[in-house]
C-alpha positions as CSV (number, residue, x, y, z in Angstrom):
1,M,61.3,7.6,-33.4
2,R,63.6,9.8,-31.3
3,T,66.7,7.7,-32.4
4,I,65.8,8.3,-36.1
5,K,65.4,12.1,-35.6
6,F,68.7,12.2,-33.7
7,S,70.5,10.3,-36.5
8,F,68.9,12.7,-39.0
9,F,70.3,15.7,-37.1
10,I,73.8,14.2,-36.8
11,I,74.0,13.6,-40.5
12,F,73.0,17.1,-41.4
13,F,75.4,18.5,-38.8
14,F,78.4,16.8,-40.3
15,A,77.2,17.6,-43.8
16,G,77.1,21.3,-42.9
17,V,80.6,21.1,-41.4
18,S,81.9,19.3,-44.5
19,L,80.4,21.9,-46.9
20,A,81.7,24.9,-44.8
21,G,85.2,23.6,-44.3
22,G,85.9,21.7,-47.5
23,E,84.7,23.2,-50.7
24,N,86.6,20.5,-52.5
25,A,84.3,17.7,-51.3
26,D,83.8,14.9,-53.7
27,N,80.5,14.7,-55.6
28,N,80.3,11.0,-54.6
29,D,80.1,12.0,-51.0
30,M,77.2,14.3,-51.7
31,Q,75.3,11.6,-53.5
32,L,75.9,9.3,-50.6
33,L,74.4,11.9,-48.2
34,R,71.4,12.4,-50.4
35,Q,70.8,8.6,-50.4
36,Q,71.0,8.4,-46.6
37,V,68.5,11.3,-46.3
38,K,66.1,9.5,-48.5
39,E,66.4,6.3,-46.5
40,L,65.8,8.2,-43.3
41,Q,62.7,9.8,-44.8
42,Q,61.4,6.4,-45.8
43,Q,62.0,5.0,-42.4
44,M,60.1,7.9,-40.8
45,K,57.2,7.3,-43.2
46,E,57.0,3.6,-42.4
47,S,57.2,4.4,-38.7
48,D,54.3,6.8,-38.9
49,E,52.2,4.2,-40.9
50,R,53.0,1.5,-38.3
51,H,52.0,3.8,-35.4
52,S,48.7,4.7,-37.2
53,A,47.9,1.0,-37.6
54,E,48.6,0.3,-34.0
55,I,46.3,3.1,-32.9
56,K,43.6,1.8,-35.1
57,M,44.0,-1.7,-33.7
58,L,43.9,-0.4,-30.1
59,K,40.6,1.5,-30.9
60,E,39.1,-1.7,-32.2
61,E,40.2,-3.6,-29.1
62,I,38.6,-1.0,-26.9
63,E,35.3,-1.4,-28.7
64,L,35.5,-5.1,-28.2
65,M,36.2,-4.7,-24.5
66,K,33.2,-2.4,-24.1
67,Q,30.9,-5.1,-25.6
68,K,32.5,-7.8,-23.4
69,N,32.2,-5.6,-20.3
70,V,28.4,-5.8,-20.6
71,S,28.7,-9.5,-20.0
72,A,31.4,-9.2,-17.4
73,A,29.5,-6.7,-15.3
74,A,26.6,-9.1,-15.0
75,T,28.8,-11.8,-13.3
76,V,30.5,-9.6,-10.7
77,Q,29.3,-10.8,-7.3
78,N,27.2,-8.0,-5.7
79,Q,28.8,-7.1,-2.3
80,E,27.0,-3.7,-2.0
81,I,23.6,-3.0,-0.5
82,K,22.6,-1.0,-3.5
83,P,22.2,-3.2,-6.6
84,A,24.7,-3.0,-9.4
85,E,23.7,-1.3,-12.6
86,P,24.3,-2.5,-16.2
87,I,24.8,-0.1,-19.0
88,K,21.3,0.6,-20.3
89,P,18.9,0.8,-18.8
90,T,20.1,0.9,-15.2
91,Q,19.0,-2.3,-13.5
92,P,20.0,-4.0,-10.3
93,L,21.5,-7.4,-10.6
94,A,21.0,-10.5,-8.5
95,E,23.6,-11.8,-6.1
96,S,25.4,-14.7,-7.7
97,Y,28.2,-17.1,-6.9
98,A,30.1,-16.1,-10.0
99,T,33.7,-15.0,-9.7
100,K,34.9,-11.5,-10.7
101,P,36.0,-11.5,-14.3
102,S,39.4,-10.5,-15.5
103,L,39.0,-7.5,-17.8
104,T,42.1,-8.0,-19.9
105,T,42.7,-7.5,-23.6
106,P,40.2,-9.5,-25.6
107,S,41.3,-12.8,-27.1
108,L,39.6,-15.5,-29.0
109,Q,38.5,-17.0,-25.7
110,S,36.5,-13.8,-25.0
111,F,34.1,-14.7,-27.8
112,N,33.1,-18.0,-26.1
113,P,30.0,-17.8,-23.9
114,E,30.1,-18.0,-20.1
115,I,29.3,-21.6,-19.3
116,S,28.3,-23.0,-15.9
117,A,26.8,-26.1,-14.2
118,I,25.0,-26.1,-10.9
119,G,23.9,-29.2,-9.0
120,D,21.2,-29.3,-6.3
121,M,21.1,-32.3,-4.1
122,I,18.9,-32.8,-1.0
123,F,18.3,-35.3,1.7
124,H,14.6,-35.4,2.9
125,G,13.6,-36.9,6.2
126,G,9.9,-37.2,6.8
127,P,6.8,-37.9,4.7
128,T,6.6,-37.4,0.9
129,P,7.6,-33.8,0.2
130,K,4.8,-31.4,-0.8
131,G,4.1,-31.4,-4.4
132,E,5.2,-35.0,-4.9
133,T,3.4,-38.3,-4.7
134,P,4.6,-41.9,-4.6
135,D,5.2,-43.6,-7.9
136,T,1.7,-44.7,-9.1
137,I,3.1,-47.6,-11.0
138,T,5.5,-49.2,-8.5
139,G,4.1,-47.7,-5.3
140,N,7.6,-46.7,-4.3
141,K,8.0,-43.7,-2.0
142,T,10.2,-40.8,-2.8
143,P,13.8,-41.7,-1.9
144,K,15.6,-40.0,0.9
145,F,18.5,-38.7,-1.2
146,Q,17.6,-36.8,-4.4
147,L,19.7,-35.1,-7.1
148,R,16.8,-32.6,-7.4
149,E,18.2,-30.6,-10.3
150,V,21.2,-29.9,-12.5
151,E,21.2,-26.5,-14.2
152,F,23.4,-25.5,-17.1
153,G,23.9,-21.8,-18.0
154,F,25.1,-20.2,-21.2
155,S,25.4,-16.4,-21.5
156,N,27.1,-14.0,-23.8
157,P,26.6,-10.7,-25.8
158,V,25.5,-11.4,-29.3
159,D,26.3,-7.9,-30.7
160,P,26.3,-4.3,-29.4
161,Y,22.5,-4.4,-29.2
162,G,21.8,-7.3,-26.9
163,R,22.8,-10.6,-25.2
164,V,21.5,-14.1,-24.9
165,D,20.9,-16.1,-21.6
166,L,20.1,-19.8,-21.9
167,I,19.5,-21.9,-18.8
168,L,18.9,-25.7,-19.3
169,A,17.6,-27.8,-16.4
170,I,17.5,-31.5,-15.8
171,E,14.9,-32.0,-13.1
172,R,13.8,-35.1,-11.1
173,Q,10.1,-35.9,-11.7
174,D,7.6,-37.5,-9.3
175,N,8.1,-41.0,-10.9
176,G,11.9,-40.8,-10.3
177,E,12.8,-40.1,-13.9
178,Y,14.8,-37.0,-15.0
179,H,13.4,-34.6,-17.5
180,P,15.4,-32.0,-19.5
181,D,13.8,-28.6,-19.9
182,I,14.6,-25.1,-21.0
183,E,14.1,-23.3,-17.7
184,E,14.9,-19.9,-19.3
185,G,16.1,-18.9,-22.7
186,Y,15.8,-15.3,-23.9
187,F,17.4,-12.5,-25.9
188,T,17.7,-9.1,-24.0
189,F,17.7,-5.9,-25.9
190,T,20.1,-3.6,-24.0
191,N,20.5,-0.7,-26.3
192,L,16.9,0.7,-26.4
193,P,16.2,4.5,-25.9
194,Y,14.3,6.2,-23.2
195,D,15.6,3.9,-20.4
196,L,13.8,0.9,-21.9
197,Q,14.9,-2.7,-21.8
198,A,13.2,-5.7,-23.5
199,R,13.6,-9.4,-23.8
200,A,11.9,-12.2,-25.7
201,G,12.0,-15.9,-25.2
202,K,11.1,-18.1,-22.2
203,F,11.6,-16.6,-18.7
204,Y,10.1,-16.3,-15.2
205,S,7.3,-13.8,-15.1
206,A,8.1,-10.5,-13.2
207,F,5.7,-11.3,-10.4
208,G,6.9,-10.6,-6.8
209,K,10.2,-11.9,-5.5
210,A,10.1,-15.7,-4.8
211,N,8.5,-16.5,-8.2
212,M,11.6,-15.3,-10.1
213,M,14.1,-17.2,-8.0
214,H,15.9,-20.2,-9.3
215,T,16.3,-23.2,-7.0
216,H,19.9,-22.6,-6.1
217,A,19.3,-18.8,-5.6
218,M,16.6,-19.2,-2.9
219,P,17.5,-18.6,0.8
220,W,15.5,-21.7,1.7
221,V,15.4,-25.3,0.5
222,D,11.8,-25.1,-0.8
223,R,9.6,-22.4,-2.2
224,P,7.0,-20.8,0.1
225,N,3.7,-22.6,0.2
226,V,1.7,-19.7,-1.3
227,I,3.9,-19.8,-4.4
228,N,3.5,-23.6,-4.7
229,K,-0.3,-23.5,-4.3
230,F,-0.9,-20.4,-6.5
231,F,1.7,-21.1,-9.3
232,G,3.0,-24.6,-8.8
233,D,6.6,-25.9,-8.4
234,E,7.8,-24.2,-11.6
235,G,6.1,-20.8,-10.8
236,L,4.9,-18.5,-13.6
237,N,7.3,-19.3,-16.3
238,D,6.6,-19.5,-20.1
239,A,7.5,-18.1,-23.5
240,G,6.6,-14.5,-24.3
241,A,7.9,-11.0,-24.4
242,E,8.7,-8.4,-21.8
243,I,9.5,-4.7,-21.7
244,S,10.7,-2.7,-18.6
245,W,11.1,1.0,-18.1
246,L,13.2,2.8,-15.6
247,V,10.7,5.4,-14.4
248,P,12.1,9.0,-13.9
249,N,11.3,10.4,-10.5
250,P,12.3,13.5,-8.5
251,W,13.5,11.3,-5.5
252,D,16.3,9.7,-7.5
253,N,14.9,6.2,-6.6
254,Y,15.2,3.1,-8.7
255,I,11.6,2.7,-9.9
256,E,11.0,0.0,-12.5
257,L,7.8,-0.8,-14.4
258,T,7.7,-4.2,-16.1
259,A,5.0,-5.7,-18.4
260,D,5.0,-9.3,-19.6
261,I,2.9,-11.1,-22.3
262,Q,3.3,-14.9,-22.1
263,N,1.5,-18.1,-22.9
264,D,-1.3,-19.0,-20.6
265,R,0.0,-22.4,-19.6
266,N,0.1,-22.3,-15.8
267,S,-2.2,-25.0,-14.6
268,E,-2.5,-24.0,-10.9
269,S,-4.3,-20.7,-11.3
270,F,-4.8,-20.4,-15.1
271,A,-5.8,-22.6,-18.1
272,G,-2.8,-24.9,-18.3
273,D,-1.8,-27.0,-21.3
274,N,-5.2,-26.6,-23.0
275,A,-4.9,-22.8,-23.0
276,N,-5.7,-20.8,-26.1
277,G,-5.1,-17.3,-24.8
278,L,-2.3,-15.2,-23.2
279,M,-1.3,-14.3,-19.7
280,Y,-0.6,-10.6,-18.8
281,V,1.7,-9.8,-15.9
282,T,2.8,-6.4,-14.6
283,H,5.1,-5.5,-11.8
284,L,6.1,-2.1,-10.3
285,K,8.9,-1.8,-7.8
286,D,10.5,1.1,-5.9
287,F,14.0,0.5,-4.5
288,F,15.5,3.2,-2.3
289,E,18.1,3.7,0.4
290,L,16.9,4.4,4.0
291,N,20.4,5.3,5.1
292,K,24.0,4.2,4.4
293,T,23.4,0.7,5.7
294,S,19.8,-0.1,4.9
295,T,17.6,-0.4,1.8
296,L,14.0,-1.0,1.2
297,E,12.2,-2.4,-1.9
298,V,8.4,-2.2,-2.2
299,G,6.6,-3.9,-5.1
300,G,3.2,-4.6,-6.5
301,S,2.3,-7.3,-9.1
302,F,-0.8,-8.3,-11.1
303,A,-1.4,-11.3,-13.3
304,T,-4.5,-12.2,-15.3
305,A,-5.5,-14.9,-17.8
306,N,-8.3,-17.4,-18.6
307,N,-8.6,-20.4,-16.3
308,N,-10.1,-22.8,-18.8
309,S,-9.8,-23.6,-22.5
310,N,-13.2,-22.1,-23.3
311,E,-11.9,-18.6,-22.3
312,N,-15.1,-17.7,-20.5
313,T,-13.8,-17.5,-17.0
314,R,-10.7,-15.7,-15.7
315,T,-8.4,-15.7,-12.7
316,N,-6.8,-12.5,-11.4
317,V,-3.9,-12.6,-8.9
318,E,-2.5,-9.6,-7.1
319,G,0.7,-9.5,-5.1
320,L,2.5,-7.1,-2.7
321,D,6.1,-7.6,-1.7
322,L,8.4,-5.8,0.7
323,T,12.1,-6.5,1.2
324,Y,14.4,-4.9,3.8
325,K,18.1,-5.3,3.8
326,W,20.7,-4.2,6.3
327,R,24.4,-4.5,5.7
328,P,26.9,-2.4,7.8
329,S,29.6,-0.7,5.7
330,R,32.5,-1.9,7.8
331,E,31.3,-5.4,8.5
332,G,29.3,-6.1,5.3
333,L,31.1,-9.3,4.6
334,Y,30.3,-10.7,8.0
335,K,26.9,-9.4,9.1
336,S,23.7,-8.7,7.2
337,V,19.9,-9.0,7.6
338,T,17.3,-9.7,4.9
339,W,13.6,-9.5,5.7
340,M,11.4,-10.7,2.8
341,N,7.6,-10.6,2.7
342,E,4.9,-11.3,0.1
343,L,1.1,-11.3,0.1
344,L,-1.0,-12.8,-2.7
345,F,-4.7,-12.5,-3.5
346,S,-6.6,-14.6,-6.0
347,Q,-10.0,-14.2,-7.6
348,R,-10.9,-17.3,-9.6
349,Q,-14.2,-17.3,-11.6
350,Q,-16.1,-20.5,-11.8
351,D,-18.3,-21.9,-14.6
352,S,-21.3,-21.5,-12.2
353,G,-20.7,-17.8,-12.0
354,D,-19.3,-17.8,-8.5
355,T,-15.8,-16.5,-7.6
356,V,-13.4,-18.2,-5.3
357,N,-11.4,-15.6,-3.3
358,A,-8.2,-16.9,-1.7
359,H,-5.1,-15.4,-0.2
360,G,-1.7,-16.3,1.3
361,G,1.7,-15.0,2.1
362,Y,5.0,-15.6,3.8
363,S,7.5,-13.7,5.9
364,S,11.2,-14.7,5.9
365,L,14.0,-13.4,8.1
366,E,17.7,-14.2,7.4
367,Y,20.6,-13.1,9.6
368,Q,24.2,-13.6,8.5
369,F,26.3,-13.7,11.7
370,S,29.7,-14.5,10.1
371,R,31.3,-14.6,6.7
372,R,30.1,-18.1,5.9
373,W,27.2,-18.7,8.3
374,S,23.6,-17.5,8.4
375,I,20.4,-18.6,10.0
376,F,16.8,-18.1,8.8
377,G,13.2,-18.5,9.8
378,R,10.0,-18.4,7.6
379,Y,6.3,-18.4,8.3
380,D,3.8,-19.5,5.6
381,F,0.1,-19.2,5.4
382,T,-1.9,-20.1,2.3
383,Q,-5.4,-20.9,1.2
384,F,-6.0,-23.0,-2.0
385,P,-6.9,-20.9,-5.0
386,D,-9.7,-23.2,-6.2
387,D,-11.1,-23.9,-2.6
388,S,-10.5,-21.2,-0.1
389,S,-11.9,-23.4,2.7
390,L,-8.6,-25.4,2.6
391,H,-5.5,-23.9,4.1
392,E,-2.0,-24.7,5.4
393,N,0.4,-23.1,7.9
394,S,4.1,-23.8,7.9
395,Y,7.0,-22.9,10.2
396,S,10.5,-23.3,9.0
397,A,14.0,-22.7,10.5
398,G,17.4,-23.4,9.0
399,L,21.1,-22.9,9.0
400,T,23.3,-22.1,5.9
401,F,27.0,-22.7,5.6
402,R,28.8,-21.3,2.6
403,Q,31.8,-23.5,2.1
404,S,33.0,-21.1,-0.6
405,E,31.4,-18.9,-3.3
406,F,31.1,-22.2,-5.3
407,M,29.3,-24.4,-2.8
408,F,26.9,-24.2,0.2
409,W,25.2,-26.5,2.6
410,R,21.8,-25.8,4.2
411,L,19.9,-27.6,7.0
412,Q,16.1,-26.8,7.3
413,F,13.4,-28.1,9.6
414,E,9.7,-27.5,8.6
415,H,6.5,-28.1,10.4
416,T,3.2,-27.9,8.4
417,E,-0.4,-28.1,9.7
418,G,-3.8,-27.5,8.2
419,E,-6.2,-29.1,5.8
420,N,-5.8,-30.0,2.1
421,F,-7.7,-32.2,-0.4
422,A,-6.4,-35.3,1.3
423,G,-7.6,-34.3,4.7
424,N,-5.9,-33.0,7.8
425,V,-2.2,-32.1,7.6
426,D,0.3,-32.5,10.4
427,R,3.8,-33.3,9.3
428,N,7.4,-32.6,10.2
429,E,10.2,-32.6,7.6
430,L,14.0,-32.3,7.7
431,F,16.0,-31.2,4.7
432,L,19.7,-31.2,4.0
433,Q,20.7,-29.4,0.9
434,A,24.1,-29.2,-1.0
435,D,24.6,-27.0,-4.0
436,F,27.7,-26.7,-6.1
437,L,28.8,-24.5,-9.0
438,I,31.4,-24.9,-11.7
439,G,32.1,-22.2,-14.3
440,Q,30.8,-18.7,-14.5
441,H,27.0,-18.6,-14.0
442,P,25.0,-15.8,-15.5
443,A,23.5,-13.5,-12.9
444,H,19.8,-13.7,-12.2
445,R,17.6,-10.6,-12.0
446,Y,17.6,-8.8,-8.7
């Protein structure tokens, strides 16, 4: 542009000199100058149009990047104590093994979903793992080595108003066969007013902490006993709708209220496959900073639904959870402490008119002492929701080695004692777990 203007000035300069010093200039020269001026004007016009088009294209690319950044922000690995916050409403995100995305100019590849695959393999030494039984047809016991689960994740924004997360799992069943299932698949509405967010589809209910964890995201090899006994191996997880609200407060804390309406298909505490009604779940949590290195999250949960197909008896389950995290600002990559606790209380109505009251809980402490290594211990106590006279106690200890952000190894020893429907329990179990990730995995909820 500057070159064109300079050329334009030179031509007029010499034209002025020619007119002043030579009144006998030829008419042909004047016509040539006029033609050159017209050509310069046309070039300037084309240049302006080209620049306007480039500015418009850049604006369109910026809008595409804003939409893509909603997806990119969800995959950034959380290295801070305070949870990360997506665009709207503000919501902490779970720690994940995903790599940090490259926020470059969008291309055709940007419109492809984030795809990942996670494999979970364990070695089990000891009796048949809890929740499993020998094959009733062949009588074979559970093998020592198991590819317990393979999880495939797909995630991407659909439009400026929301995104889709789809998680497919292929899980090993008690009889040794593998069964494909949609573990989660939902659309999240991210552009709602008044700090609201909603989703619809199939998802883990917003109850407590451990219920919402996927297998590879747990800090232990197995779920706490109280979650298994109250909700089963799969936890509270079914199709429905959810809405969450970021509650305004004068303390500037992260307070979130969540309400779920889902199918009543949980067979441990509720009606199961023969259910005709719905399950209602609410969860309120308060996340705040104690100081620059420590945070505390306190939550309360409630779930209610019919526990038989006749819809004449109900089960109510209440839960309390408390999670403390410490991570020093200077050594956050090498040292941290996570203390997680939950208590559950159940009231199960019987056809006879009686009510079975049961409770259980766990307390887990994990200490990271280097960048790749951490140790943990967990205590479990639980009664059975349909017979409170039965109970189990468990003591677990383990060691985790994170080979990289894409793979970890975990060794866990667990001792369980008590009494269940089969009689007295006194077993020792040893687990070795190996989990690997390929691709970009969508982050789970914090």
